[in-house]
C-alpha positions, -999 to 999 in steps of 0.1 A, spaced: 888 -437 -604 897 -474 -602 873 -497 -618 857 -521 -595 863 -558 -602 833 -580 -611 838 -601 -581 850 -590 -548 866 -611 -520 849 -608 -485 876 -583 -476 869 -562 -507 831 -565 -500 836 -551 -466 856 -522 -479 831 -516 -507 800 -516 -482 820 -493 -459 827 -469 -487 790 -468 -494 784 -454 -459 776 -485 -438 805 -496 -416 810 -534 -419 838 -556 -412 851 -588 -429 842 -607 -398 806 -592 -398 801 -604 -432 813 -639 -422 788 -638 -392 760 -626 -413 768 -652 -440 767 -680 -413 733 -667 -400 718 -663 -435 712 -625 -431 741 -611 -451 744 -602 -489 742 -629 -515 776 -645 -522 790 -675 -541 819 -698 -533 847 -699 -557 874 -724 -548 863 -723 -513 864 -685 -508 833 -663 -507 829 -638 -535 804 -610 -539 792 -589 -568 785 -551 -566 750 -558 -575 746 -583 -547 760 -560 -522 738 -531 -533 706 -552 -532 716 -562 -496 722 -526 -486 688 -516 -500 672 -544 -481 688 -534 -449 679 -498 -453 642 -507 -458 642 -529 -426 624 -511 -397 643 -503 -368 635 -522 -336 629 -501 -306 646 -511 -274 629 -506 -241 648 -482 -220 659 -494 -184 634 -469 -169 604 -484 -187 609 -519 -171 586 -527 -141 604 -520 -109 605 -550 -84 584 -546 -53 599 -545 -19 591 -576 1 571 -566 32 
């Protein structure tokens, strides 16, 4: 087994999280960082870096988040016909 480096690039972080069973892309991590909803990260020479601990903490937080139910299209009120 190859040892995991202390700091992972965004690409490496996406691969690590995906290997944990949660498919996430580099682009998704970028979008989540922009929205303030992704894992903790630091900037080193203008590049985002992550630690395994920060990624695992984020995964645990995401797993604990309740799932929002979406209303199905059949549960919406139907418009009345104009008479």
